[in-house]
C-alpha positions in Angstrom: 0.0 0.0 0.0 1.7 3.2 -1.2 1.1 6.1 1.2 1.3 9.8 0.6 4.7 11.1 1.4 4.7 12.9 4.8 5.3 16.6 5.0 8.0 18.0 7.3 5.4 20.1 9.3 2.7 17.4 9.5 4.7 14.2 10.1 3.0 13.6 13.5 -0.5 13.8 12.0 0.6 11.6 9.2 1.8 8.9 11.6 -1.4 9.1 13.5 -3.5 8.6 10.4 -1.4 6.0 8.6 0.5 4.1 11.3 -1.2 4.9 14.6 -2.7 1.4 15.0 0.9 0.0 15.0 2.0 2.2 18.0 1.8 1.4 21.7 0.8 5.0 22.5 -0.6 8.2 20.9 2.0 9.3 18.3 3.7 12.5 19.3 7.0 14.1 18.3 9.9 13.9 20.6 10.3 16.9 22.8 14.0 17.2 22.0 14.8 15.6 18.6 13.5 16.0 15.1 14.3 13.5 12.4 16.0 14.4 9.1 19.3 15.0 7.4 18.9 18.8 7.9 18.7 18.4 11.7 21.5 15.9 11.7 23.8 18.2 9.7 23.0 21.1 12.1 23.9 18.9 15.1 27.2 17.9 13.6 28.0 21.5 12.6 27.3 22.7 16.2 29.3 19.9 17.8 31.6 21.2 20.5 33.4 18.5 22.4 35.2 20.8 24.8 34.8 19.2 28.3 33.2 16.0 26.8 35.4 13.6 28.7 34.6 15.2 32.1 30.9 15.9 31.6 29.4 13.3 29.4 27.9 11.4 32.4 26.4 14.4 34.1 22.6 14.3 34.5 21.2 17.4 36.1 21.0 20.3 35.6 20.8 19.8 31.9 23.2 22.7 31.4 26.0 20.5 33.0 25.6 17.7 30.5 28.4 17.0 28.1 26.8 14.2 26.0 26.5 15.2 22.3 23.0 13.7 21.8 24.0 12.7 18.3 22.9 9.1 18.7 19.4 9.3 17.3 20.8 10.4 14.0 23.8 8.0 14.2 21.4 5.1 14.8 19.5 5.7 11.5 22.6 6.4 9.4 22.0 10.2 9.1 25.4 10.5 10.6 27.6 7.5 10.0 30.5 6.6 12.4 33.3 7.7 10.0 31.7 11.1 9.7 31.3 11.4 13.5 34.9 10.3 13.9 36.2 13.0 11.5 34.0 15.7 13.1 36.1 15.3 16.3 39.4 16.1 14.6 39.8 19.6 16.1 38.5 18.8 19.6 40.8 19.0 22.6 42.9 15.8 22.7 41.4 14.3 25.8 37.8 15.0 24.6 38.6 13.8 21.1 40.0 10.5 22.5 37.0 10.0 24.7 34.4 10.7 22.0 36.1 8.4 19.6 36.3 5.8 22.3 32.5 5.9 22.5 32.2 5.6 18.7 34.4 2.4 18.9 32.0 1.0 21.5 29.2 1.6 19.0 31.1 -0.2 16.3 31.9 -3.1 18.6 28.2 -3.5 19.4 27.5 -3.6 15.7 30.2 -6.2 15.0 28.9 -8.4 17.8 25.3 -8.1 16.6 26.2 -8.7 13.0 28.0 -11.8 13.9 25.7 -13.3 16.5 22.3 -11.8 15.6 19.4 -13.1 17.6 21.7 -15.0 19.9 22.2 -11.7 21.7 18.7 -12.1 23.1 20.1 -14.2 26.0 23.2 -13.7 28.1 26.3 -14.4 26.1 28.5 -15.3 29.1 28.2 -15.9 32.8 26.3 -13.4 34.8 25.1 -13.3 38.5 21.7 -14.6 39.2 18.7 -12.4 39.8 18.1 -11.1 43.3 16.3 -13.6 45.4 13.8 -11.0 46.7 12.6 -9.0 43.7 10.4 -5.9 43.6 7.0 -6.1 42.1 7.5 -2.9 40.2 10.9 -2.7 38.5 10.7 1.1 38.1 8.9 2.5 41.1 7.6 6.0 40.1 7.7 7.2 43.7 11.5 7.3 43.5 12.3 10.8 42.1 15.4 9.5 40.3 13.4 6.8 38.5 10.5 9.1 37.7 12.7 11.8 36.2 14.4 9.2 34.0 11.1 7.7 32.8 9.7 11.1 32.1 12.6 12.0 29.8 12.5 8.6 28.2 8.8 8.9 27.4 8.9 12.5 26.5 12.1 12.8 24.5 12.9 9.3 23.6 16.5 9.7 24.8 18.6 9.3 27.9 22.2 10.1 28.8 24.3 7.0 29.4 24.3 7.4 33.1 20.5 7.3 33.5 20.3 4.3 31.2 22.6 2.5 33.6 20.4 3.7 36.6 17.2 2.3 35.1 18.7 -0.9 33.8 20.4 -1.6 37.1 17.2 -0.8 39.0 15.3 -3.2 36.8 17.7 -6.1 37.2 20.1 -5.8 40.1 17.7 -4.1 42.5 14.2 -5.4 41.4 15.4 -8.8 40.2 13.6 -8.8 36.9 15.0 -10.4 33.8 17.0 -7.9 31.7 15.4 -8.8 28.3 12.1 -7.2 29.4 13.7 -3.9 30.4 15.8 -4.0 27.2 12.6 -4.2 25.2 11.1 -1.3 27.1 14.2 0.8 26.2 14.0 -0.3 22.6 10.4 0.7 22.3 11.0 4.3 23.4 14.6 5.2 22.5 15.0 7.1 19.3 18.5 5.6 19.1 17.2 2.2 20.1 19.1 -0.6 18.3 19.3 -4.2 19.3 23.1 -4.0 18.9 24.0 -1.2 21.4 20.9 -1.7 23.6 21.5 -5.4 24.3 25.2 -4.9 24.8 24.5 -2.2 27.4 22.0 -4.3 29.3 24.2 -7.4 29.3 27.0 -5.3 30.7 24.7 -3.9 33.5 23.8 -7.4 34.7 27.4 -8.5 34.7 27.4 -10.8 31.7 31.1 -11.4 31.0 32.6 -9.4 33.9 30.6 -11.3 36.5 30.0 -8.0 38.4 26.8 -6.1 37.8 26.5 -2.4 37.9 25.2 -1.4 41.4 22.8 1.6 41.3 22.7 3.4 44.6 21.9 6.9 46.0 25.5 7.8 45.8 25.3 8.1 42.0 22.2 10.2 42.1 23.7 12.6 44.6 26.8 12.9 42.5 25.1 13.3 39.1 21.7 14.9 39.9 21.7 16.0 43.5 18.4 18.0 43.3 16.5 14.8 42.7 17.2 13.5 46.2 16.1 16.7 47.7 12.7 16.6 46.0 12.1 12.9 46.6 9.2 11.7 48.8 11.4 8.8 49.8 14.4 11.0 50.8 14.3 9.9 54.4 13.7 6.3 53.6 15.6 5.8 50.3 15.3 2.2 49.1 18.7 2.5 47.3 20.5 4.2 50.2 23.1 1.5 50.4 25.1 -0.4 47.8 23.2 -3.5 46.6 24.3 -6.8 47.9 26.1 -9.1 45.5 23.6 -11.4 43.9 24.3 -15.2 44.0 26.2 -16.7 41.1 24.6 -18.8 38.4 26.2 -21.4 36.2 27.9 -20.1 33.1 26.0 -20.6 29.9 27.7 -22.6 27.1 29.8 -20.2 25.1 28.8 -19.6 21.5 31.9 -20.5 19.5 31.4 -17.5 17.3 32.4 -15.3 20.3 35.9 -16.5 19.7 36.1 -16.7 16.0 34.0 -15.9 12.9 34.2 -18.6 10.2 33.0 -16.1 7.6 33.8 -12.4 8.4 33.1 -11.4 4.8 29.5 -12.4 5.1 29.3 -10.7 8.5 30.6 -7.5 7.1 28.7 -7.5 3.8 30.2 -6.6 0.5 33.4 -4.6 0.4 32.4 -3.2 -3.0 29.1 -2.8 -4.8 27.7 -6.2 -6.0 25.4 -6.1 -9.1 23.4 -8.7 -10.9 23.8 -6.7 -14.1 20.3 -5.4 -14.1 19.5 -1.7 -13.8 17.8 -0.5 -10.6 14.6 1.5 -10.8 14.6 2.7 -7.1 16.7 2.8 -4.0 15.4 0.7 -1.2 16.0 2.5 2.2 16.1 0.7 5.5 15.8 2.2 9.0 19.5 1.5 9.4 20.6 3.9 6.7 18.4 6.9 5.9 21.0 9.6 5.4 21.7 11.5 2.2 25.2 9.9 2.2 23.7 6.4 2.1 25.9 4.7 -0.4 23.0 3.4 -2.6 21.3 6.9 -2.6 24.6 8.5 -3.4 25.4 6.1 -6.3 21.9 6.5 -7.8 21.0 10.2 -7.5 18.3 10.2 -10.1 16.3 7.3 -8.7 13.4 7.6 -6.3 13.9 6.3 -2.7 11.5 3.7 -1.4 10.9 3.0 2.3 8.5 0.4 3.6 7.0 0.5 7.1 7.2 -3.2 7.9 3.7 -3.9 9.1 4.2 -7.4 10.6 7.4 -6.3 12.4 5.9 -3.1 13.8 2.7 -4.8 14.9 4.9 -7.2 16.9 7.3 -4.6 18.4 4.6 -2.0 19.3 7.1 0.8 19.3 6.3 4.2 20.8 4.8 6.6 18.2 7.8 8.9 18.8 10.0 6.5 16.9 7.8 6.4 13.9 7.3 10.2 13.9 11.1 10.5 13.9 11.3 8.2 10.8 8.5 10.1 9.1 10.2 13.4 9.7 13.4 11.9 8.2 11.6 10.7 5.1 9.8 14.0 4.7 13.0 15.9 5.0 14.6 13.7 2.3 11.5 14.3 0.2 12.5 17.9 0.0 15.5 17.0 -2.1 14.5 13.9 -4.1 11.5 11.7 -4.9 10.5 9.5 -1.9 7.9 6.7 -2.0 6.5 5.4 1.2 4.7 2.0 1.7 3.2 0.0 4.5 3.0 -3.8 4.4 5.2 -6.8 3.9 8.6 -5.5 2.6 9.0 -8.2 -0.1 5.4 -7.7 -1.3 5.6 -4.0 -1.5 8.9 -4.1 -3.5 7.8 -7.1 -5.7 8.6 -6.4 -9.3 10.8 -3.3 -8.6 14.5 -3.8 -9.2 16.2 -2.0 -6.4 19.6 -0.9 -5.2 20.2 -1.0 -1.4 22.9 -0.5 1.1 23.8 -3.6 3.1 22.7 -3.3 6.8 24.5 -5.3 9.5 21.4 -6.7 11.1 19.7 -10.1 10.9 16.4 -8.6 9.5 18.2 -7.2 6.5 19.6 -10.7 5.6 16.1 -12.3 5.6 14.3 -9.4 3.8 17.0 -8.9 1.2 16.8 -12.6 0.3 13.2 -12.1 -0.5 13.5 -8.7 -2.2 16.6 -9.8 -4.2 18.1 -6.3 -4.9 19.9 -5.9 -8.2 22.7 -3.9 -6.6 24.0 -4.1 -3.0 26.3 -1.3 -1.8 28.8 -1.7 1.2 27.9 -0.6 4.7 30.1 2.4 5.8 32.0 0.6 8.6 34.4 2.5 10.9 36.3 -0.8 10.9 35.3 -3.9 8.8 34.6 -7.0 10.9 37.4 -9.4 11.5 37.5 -13.1 12.2 39.0 -12.8 15.7 37.4 -12.8 19.1 34.5 -10.5 20.2 34.5 -11.9 23.7 35.2 -8.5 25.0 35.8 -5.0 23.7 39.5 -5.3 24.5 39.8 -8.6 22.6 37.9 -7.2 19.6 40.0 -4.0 19.6 43.4 -5.8 19.6 42.6 -7.1 16.1 41.8 -3.7 14.5 44.1 -1.6 12.5 45.0 1.7 14.2 42.7 4.5 13.1 44.0 7.1 15.6 43.1 7.3 19.2 43.3 4.2 21.5 39.9 3.2 23.0 39.8 2.4 26.7 38.2 -0.6 28.3 35.5 1.3 30.2 31.9 0.0 30.0 29.8 0.0 26.8 28.1 3.4 26.2 25.0 4.5 24.6 23.6 7.9 23.9 27.0 9.3 22.7 
């Protein structure tokens, strides 16, 4: 079903009319982010990394935050990682190194997900067991710190890395709930929600691999957002006053052998150069992973219309927040100001049936299955910061050792989201 192309100023109404039944809530725009290449370019142009290394984990007041908030546009390919890397060239050395460190964590998450795919739904390595006495409500709204985080998540669709760690630790380490449920809640609301980075972050929080979970306590709130404790109804009886007890251990799961080696890294990374069947494409198929003007397929075929399909079976299963679909609609509307854009809703292969398309490879399992059905006539390479290698991805450090030096040595600090 081909839909009218959304207009930049009416994208929210467009989602309500055409996609509202696929959302978990009333579609509204994010209070802080707008989709589109125009907005992404403006964010990169305004990027100032001065003080980033010191302030990226600050929470409140907002004026103290040092996070760049580029991640919604990075997640959808409006800013690719090589572009973000180059944008940091003139930053102060310590801040440049820290920012590029975070980009490497993003790349590591993508390599891990491209190699293991749906296997990342469960713990990849040993992790402590859940708390024996769990809380009925994983995110109690009467806690001011939790309520503030949830408000920002539901209003803006974005959180700084620190508050993502607070909520994920509260869900798992404190409340004793399985991490996969919390990860799905994040995925539904975060504009930068990706299974790659999101699952890696939650696995780190519960201690998969390290064996030591992240312990959320009042100390972190007082340090990063002190005013929250002062306004909290539970200030005199804080349920996270003390450091959480170490949870009991659980048996280590059987290691997936692909954590240590990849028998086919070329397939994992996708084509290193355009692959063509010899037929001429009539359109460029866009995926949610790569919607930017610099998408390799768009760039290589400037005179062809772009086609995007809102995958109805997938969206009906995921029940995402309307904010995420509004962000996508804004992005498509912005692109439509510069070239022809066709928008569909339905089963991807059915909607593209009979249309020879060019596409950019996406390093996610869904692309593999859908492209097999669509059978694009040209597949362009994904713009990796580093191409995947055959070596271990058991940890960030092990993965990093096998990479060519690009400039700036990443640290071994925890995986980050929200850049």
